N, C-alpha and C positions, 0 to 999 in steps of 0.2 A: 217597241213600238208602244207599250204601255206608258213608258215615261213620256214619249213624245205626245200621246194622246192626253195626258195629264197636263203638260206644259201649255199645249194649244187650248185645251179646256179652260185654263186660267186666263187667256186672252179672249175667251168667248168664241174660239174658232175649233174646228174639228180637223180630222184627217182628210176631209174632202177639200179642205182649203190649201193643201200642199200642191204646189205647182212644180217644184223640182226636187230631187233629192240626189245626195253624193253618198254612196255607202262605201266605207272604208273597212277592209277586211285584213286581218293579219295573216289569213290563210285562205287561199281560194278553195280549199277543201270544203269550207263552210258555205260556199256560194249557193248550192241547191237548198240547204236549210234555210238560209236567209231568204231566198226566193219564196219558199213555202209560207214562211211567216209574213213576209211583205204582202203575198196575195191574199192571206187571211184578213188583213187589215185594210188594205187599199184595193179599190176596184177600178175597172175600166171606166173611162179612159184613165189609165196609170199615169202619174206624173212622169215628166221626163227624168230619166235616171242615169247616173254614172256610177260604175262600181270600180273601185281600184284596190289593189293590194298594197299594204304598206308594211314597213319593217316592224312597227310597234305602235301601240295606242296607249294614252294615259291610263294609269291605274291597272295595267294589265289586261283591259278590256280587248275583246276578240273582234268587236263590231262597233263601229261608230256611224251614226246617220246625221248629216248636215241637211237642213231643208231650207227651202225658200217658199214662203207662203203668200197667198193673195187674200184680200179681204172681201 
């Protein structure tokens, strides 16, 4: 989430500009931990979200978040 915040900041945007996220997890056992971090950074009304489990992510990552932002 910190990386996402930094990238958005470079565009003059913030986490409140996120309209939709897709979260990719390599193991659903991490779902609750991801929810806790997500809730610390994003607030109601939360962006539309899809979460899916995948076989693998680049560089051995356990979580990847894809976002759509509005201006």
